[in-house]
N, C-alpha and C positions, 0 to 999 in steps of 0.2 A: 504494500500500500504506500505509494508515493515515497519510496525510500525508507520505509520504516525499518528499524533495527530491532532485534530480539529484545533489547533492553528497554524499549520505550512503548511497547504495545502490551496492554493488560486487559484481559477479558474476564469478567466474573459472571458466572451463570448461577442464578439463585433458584430457578424453577425449571426442572427438566434436565435430562441427561445430555452430555456432550457426545455427539456421534460424528466423528470426522470420517468421511467416505474415502474409498480407495484412491490412492495416489494423490491425495491432497497435500499441499505445502502450507505450513503455518509457521509464522515468526512471531515470537512474543511469549507471554505467559497466559495460560488458561487456568482458571480456578473454578472448580465445580463445587459449590457449597453444599455438601452432603448429598451429592448426586453422582451417578455413574459416569465414567469416561470410557469411550470405546474408540480406539484408533485402528482403522482398517488397513489392509495390505497396501504396502507401498507409501504410506503416509510419511512425510518428512516434517519433523518438528525442529525448529531452530529456536530453542528456548526451554520453557518449563511447562509441564502439565501437572496440575495438582488436584487432589480431591480430599476433602476433610474426612469423610467416612464412607464414601460410595465405592462400588466395584471399579477397578481400573483394569482394562483389558486391552491387549495389543495383539496385532496380527501382522508380523513381518514389517516392522517400521524402521526408519532411520531417525535417530535423535541426536542432536548436538546441543550441548549446554555450555555456552561460553561463560556463564555465571559461576562455574565451579572453581575458577582460578587456576585450572590446569588445561592442558591441551584438550581439544574437543573429544568428547566421548562418543563413540559411534556404537550403537547397539542395533544389530540386525540379524534376524533369523526367521525365515519363512520356509524352512526346509523340512518341517515335520507335518505329517497329516495323521490325525487320529480319527478312527471310524470303527464301528458305526457310532453315531451320536444322535439319539440316546443309545445306551448299551445296557445289557442285562447282567451277564456274569463275566464278560470279557470284552476287551476292545483291542484294536490293532494300532500299532504305531509304524508308519513308514517314514524313514529318514532319507531324504534326497542327499546324495553325496556323503554317505556315511563314512566312506574311506577318508574323506578330508578331516573329519572330526575325531576319528578313532573311537570315541565313546561319548555318550551323552548321559545325562541323568534326568529322570522325570520325577518331579515332586507333585503329589496330588493332595489337595487340601479340601476340607469340608468348608461350608459357608461361615463357620465360626473361626476359621483360620487354623484349625488343628490339622497337622499333617497325617494323612491316612495311608500314604504310600511314598516310598523313596526307592527308586529302582534304577540301576545302571543299564543302559541300552548300548549294546556293542554291534548289533546287526542292523542291516538296512530295513528289515521287516521283523517286527516283534509282536507277539500276541501276549497281552497281559490278562491273566485270569485273576479276577478280584471280585469278592462278594461284598457289595456295599448296600446300605439302605437306600431306598429311592430318594433322589434329591439332586441338587446341583453341586458340582465339584469344580474347583479351579485347578488348572495344571500349570506347571512351569517346567519347560525343558531347557536345560543348560548344557551346552556343548563344552568340551574341554578347552575350547578357545575363548570361552566367556560369552558367546552369543546366546541370547535367551529368546524363547517364544512362550507366550502365555495364552490361555484361553479357558473355556469352560467345557465340561463334559456333564452329561445328564445320565444318571443311573435310574432305570425304571424297574 
């Protein structure tokens, strides 16, 4: 926006979730006041995205944060696909380019933030057998090079 820099644009959303669509570019700071934030595939954020207590969800984004006082931090990973979703007693994880990362780790959390699973993934295709109560679960996949992917899974 007219030469705006990440340090001087500030958006506060007080009603309704923030949903940034695929391949959007945002510069500045977004604050979701007790609302959810969802950043879709290919989104680029030059700045900060904050939520006080809502769900924060990303799908293969690139984020740089000049406010950290260190060199830009780049976080990107859209190399994992989890299916079926919803799942009953097992789900599959397909990692693209698994040979590049050697191994990844998946953390699965319930909606209260309690970790219900921590598993190392070393193959391109992995089936996870897990018996969970019906509900929404949040996952985080972290590769050994530090790239992260997060999302949600539904157990039925």
